[in-house]
C-alpha positions in Angstrom: -5.8 22.3 9.5 -7.3 19.9 7.0 -9.1 16.9 8.4 -9.9 13.8 6.3 -13.3 12.2 6.6 -12.2 9.1 8.4 -10.2 11.3 10.9 -13.2 13.3 12.0 -13.9 11.3 15.2 -10.2 11.7 16.2 -10.3 15.4 15.6 -13.6 15.8 17.5 -12.1 14.0 20.5 -8.9 16.1 20.3 -10.9 19.2 20.3 -12.9 18.1 23.3 -9.7 17.4 25.3 -8.3 20.8 24.4 -11.5 22.5 25.4 -11.4 20.7 28.8 -7.8 21.7 29.3 -8.6 25.3 28.6 -11.8 25.3 30.7 -9.9 23.7 33.7 -7.1 26.2 33.4 -9.5 29.2 33.1 -11.7 28.2 36.0 -8.8 26.7 38.0 -10.6 23.3 38.2 -8.7 20.0 38.4 -9.9 17.9 35.5 -6.9 15.7 35.2 -8.7 12.4 35.7 -11.3 13.2 33.0 -8.6 14.4 30.6 -6.5 11.3 31.2 -9.5 9.1 30.5 -10.2 10.9 27.3 -6.6 10.8 26.2 -6.4 7.1 26.7 -9.6 6.8 24.6 -7.9 9.0 21.9 -4.8 6.9 21.8 -6.9 3.7 21.4 -9.0 5.4 18.7 -5.8 6.4 16.7 -4.5 2.9 16.9 -7.7 1.5 15.6 -8.1 4.0 12.8 -4.5 4.3 11.6 -3.8 0.6 12.1 -6.5 -0.5 9.7 -6.2 2.0 6.9 -7.6 1.1 3.5 -5.6 1.7 0.3 -7.9 4.6 -0.5 -7.5 6.2 2.9 -3.7 6.0 2.4 -4.0 7.7 -0.9 -5.9 10.5 0.8 -3.1 10.8 3.4 -0.5 10.9 0.5 -2.4 13.8 -0.9 -2.9 15.7 2.4 -2.3 19.4 1.8 -0.3 19.7 5.0 2.1 16.8 4.0 5.8 17.8 3.7 6.9 18.5 0.1 10.4 18.3 -1.4 11.6 21.7 -0.2 10.3 20.9 3.3 12.5 17.8 3.4 15.5 19.7 2.0 15.2 22.4 4.7 14.8 19.8 7.5 17.5 17.4 6.4 20.1 19.3 4.4 22.2 22.5 4.4 23.9 24.7 1.8 21.1 24.2 -0.7 21.8 26.1 -3.9 19.0 25.8 -6.5 19.8 25.4 -10.2 17.5 26.3 -13.0 16.6 25.6 -16.6 16.9 22.8 -19.2 19.1 24.9 -21.6 16.5 24.3 -24.3 13.2 26.1 -23.4 12.6 27.2 -19.9 12.8 26.5 -16.2 10.0 24.3 -14.8 9.0 25.2 -11.2 7.2 21.8 -10.8 10.7 20.2 -10.4 13.2 21.8 -8.1 16.9 20.8 -8.0 20.2 21.9 -6.8 23.4 21.2 -4.8 23.2 20.5 -1.1 24.9 18.8 1.8 23.4 15.8 3.6 25.4 15.8 6.8 28.9 15.6 5.4 27.9 14.3 2.0 27.7 16.7 -0.9 24.7 15.7 -3.1 22.5 16.8 -6.0 18.9 16.8 -4.7 15.8 17.2 -6.8 12.1 16.4 -6.7 8.6 17.4 -7.6 7.3 20.5 -5.7 3.7 21.3 -5.0 2.3 24.6 -3.7 0.7 25.5 -0.4 -1.9 27.9 -1.7 -3.6 28.6 -5.1 -1.0 31.1 -6.3 1.9 28.8 -5.5 0.1 25.8 -6.9 -0.4 27.6 -10.2 3.3 28.5 -10.3 4.3 24.9 -9.4 1.6 23.5 -11.8 0.4 21.4 -8.9 3.6 19.3 -9.1 2.9 18.2 -12.6 6.1 18.7 -14.6 6.5 19.8 -18.2 9.1 18.4 -20.6 11.6 21.1 -19.6 11.3 19.8 -16.0 12.4 16.4 -16.9 15.2 17.8 -19.2 16.4 19.9 -16.3 16.4 16.9 -14.1 18.5 14.8 -16.4 20.9 17.7 -17.2 21.6 18.1 -13.5 22.0 14.3 -12.9 24.7 14.3 -15.6 26.3 17.3 -13.9 26.3 15.4 -10.6 28.0 12.5 -12.3 30.8 14.7 -13.5 31.5 15.7 -9.8 30.8 12.1 -8.5 27.9 13.4 -6.4 25.1 11.1 -5.3 21.7 12.1 -6.6 18.8 12.3 -4.1 15.3 12.3 -5.7 11.9 13.0 -4.1 8.9 11.9 -6.1 5.6 13.5 -5.4 3.3 14.1 -8.5 -0.1 13.1 -9.7 1.5 12.7 -13.1 3.3 14.5 -15.9 1.4 17.5 -17.2 -0.8 16.4 -20.1 -1.5 19.8 -21.7 -1.2 20.6 -25.4 1.9 22.7 -24.9 3.7 19.9 -23.0 2.8 17.5 -25.8 4.0 19.9 -28.4 7.4 20.2 -26.6 7.8 16.4 -26.4 6.5 15.3 -23.1 6.6 11.6 -23.9 10.0 11.8 -25.5 11.4 13.7 -22.5 10.3 11.0 -20.1 11.4 8.2 -22.3 14.9 9.8 -22.7 15.1 10.2 -18.9 14.4 6.5 -18.5 17.2 5.6 -20.9 19.7 8.1 -19.7 19.1 7.6 -15.9 20.0 3.9 -16.4 23.4 5.1 -17.5 24.2 7.8 -15.0 27.5 7.0 -13.5 26.8 8.0 -9.9 24.5 6.6 -7.2 20.9 7.5 -7.5 18.5 7.2 -4.5 14.8 8.0 -5.1 12.0 8.2 -2.5 8.3 8.5 -3.1 7.2 11.0 -0.5 3.6 11.5 -1.5 2.0 10.7 -4.9 3.9 8.6 -7.4 1.7 8.9 -10.4 2.4 7.2 -13.7 5.2 8.2 -16.1 5.4 11.6 -14.3 6.9 9.8 -11.3 8.9 7.3 -13.2 10.5 10.1 -15.3 12.8 10.7 -12.3 12.4 7.3 -10.7 15.1 5.1 -12.3 17.4 4.7 -9.3 19.8 2.3 -7.6 17.6 2.3 -4.5 13.9 3.2 -4.5 12.2 3.9 -1.2 8.6 4.9 -0.3 7.2 6.6 2.7 4.6 4.5 4.6 1.5 6.4 3.4 2.8 7.3 -0.1 1.7 5.5 -3.2 3.4 4.6 -6.5 1.1 3.5 -9.4 0.9 3.3 -13.2 -2.3 5.4 -13.0 -4.3 7.3 -10.4 -7.2 5.5 -8.8 -9.6 8.0 -10.4 -8.1 7.5 -13.8 -8.2 3.7 -13.5 -11.9 3.8 -12.3 -12.8 6.0 -15.2 -11.3 3.6 -17.7 -12.6 0.3 -16.1 -16.0 1.4 -14.8 -16.5 4.6 -16.6 -17.0 6.2 -13.2 -14.4 7.9 -11.0 -16.5 7.2 -7.9 -15.1 3.7 -8.1 -11.7 5.1 -7.2 -11.5 3.3 -3.8 -12.0 -0.1 -5.5 -9.5 0.8 -8.2 -6.9 1.7 -5.5 -7.2 -1.7 -4.0 -6.8 -3.4 -7.4 -3.8 -1.3 -8.4 -1.6 -2.7 -5.6 0.0 0.7 -5.0 1.0 0.7 -1.4 4.4 0.2 0.0 3.7 -3.3 1.2 2.7 -4.4 -2.4 5.6 -2.6 -4.0 8.1 -4.2 -1.6 6.7 -7.6 -2.4 7.0 -7.0 -6.1 10.6 -5.8 -5.8 9.8 -2.3 -7.0 11.0 -0.6 -3.8 13.8 -1.5 -1.4 12.3 -0.1 1.8 9.2 1.4 3.4 10.1 4.3 5.5 7.9 4.7 8.6 5.9 7.8 9.2 4.5 9.2 12.5 1.1 7.9 13.3 -1.4 9.5 11.0 1.1 10.6 8.4 4.2 12.6 7.9 2.3 15.9 8.3 1.6 15.0 12.0 5.3 15.3 12.8 7.4 16.4 9.8 10.6 16.4 11.8 10.3 12.8 12.8 9.4 11.8 9.2 12.5 13.8 7.9 14.7 12.1 10.5 13.6 8.6 9.4 14.1 9.5 5.8 17.5 11.0 6.4 18.7 7.9 8.2 17.8 5.7 5.2 19.3 8.1 2.6 22.7 8.2 4.5 22.6 4.4 4.8 22.2 4.0 1.0 24.8 6.6 0.2 27.3 4.6 2.3 26.2 1.4 0.7 26.5 2.6 -2.9 29.5 4.9 -2.8 32.1 2.1 -2.6 30.8 0.3 -5.7 32.7 0.7 -9.0 30.8 2.4 -11.9 30.5 -1.0 -13.6 28.9 -2.6 -10.5 26.6 0.3 -10.0 25.2 0.3 -13.5 25.0 -3.5 -13.7 23.0 -3.7 -10.4 20.7 -0.8 -11.5 20.1 -2.6 -14.8 19.4 -5.9 -13.1 17.0 -4.3 -10.6 14.7 -3.0 -13.2 15.0 -6.1 -15.5 13.6 -8.2 -12.6 10.5 -6.1 -12.1 7.4 -7.8 -13.5 6.3 -11.4 -14.3 6.4 -13.0 -17.7 6.3 -16.6 -19.0 7.9 -18.2 -22.0 5.8 -20.6 -24.2 5.2 -21.8 -27.6 3.2 -19.0 -29.2 2.4 -21.0 -32.3 1.0 -23.9 -30.2 -1.2 -21.6 -28.2 
């Protein structure tokens, strides 16, 4: 089990309580009052720590190696998943998984970034950093979903699109740009949720949706805190300060109109109780499917267009006079 630095006092107290339980059971000693007192102290400590998380601490939770990934949510929420592969141009990208599935009684097309649990799988998944063929696979399958009038469910969880030479040679920027254009025209409901990291164009490349949600401890940003710190201060150590300045948490994004909903997680993060996190997410997905399905194609596309046109702040003035 991975423990973040700010969680160490909680982990140490949990360990002490478990040791007391084991000792009492082994020696047949009643330690219930002591255990109850420590448990109350633990509950209070959790409320204090997790109730006052900094943006940087939430970024750490979003990156937690035990956090549920796309396929974890698919297995917990959906049935009849059938994975589809390939962009029909170059290759299949394992950093983005996609396929048909059923969400309760709703047939859907589901897709998302997928990270690995160990070194071997992370190399195979490219640490969730998609190549151009991943984005081309995604848009190909969105268009397929539109032919069958299936809602598209998207899970975003990537540090960013892969910046390697091979990806650039195969048109990484163009693949993402074309996805932005084509997703705005997909004639079926699209619901996207940031479940972990939402990094830059790599996240936005599958993020143009009718409804965009974010899990409580996920983040969505134009750049990683480390990247921002390296540019502004020439020092990645300033990442915590950059995280605050980037306004990347769900509360900020909700205020700016970038997301429609913050989906609550169990105390301490989705990895503490994945089933509860999945249940909360599933409830929101079904709600939005029911809300979007009755809309005509014209209404759907017009609302999607308006949603993204309203993001951002600008002012009109006399440029010549200024």
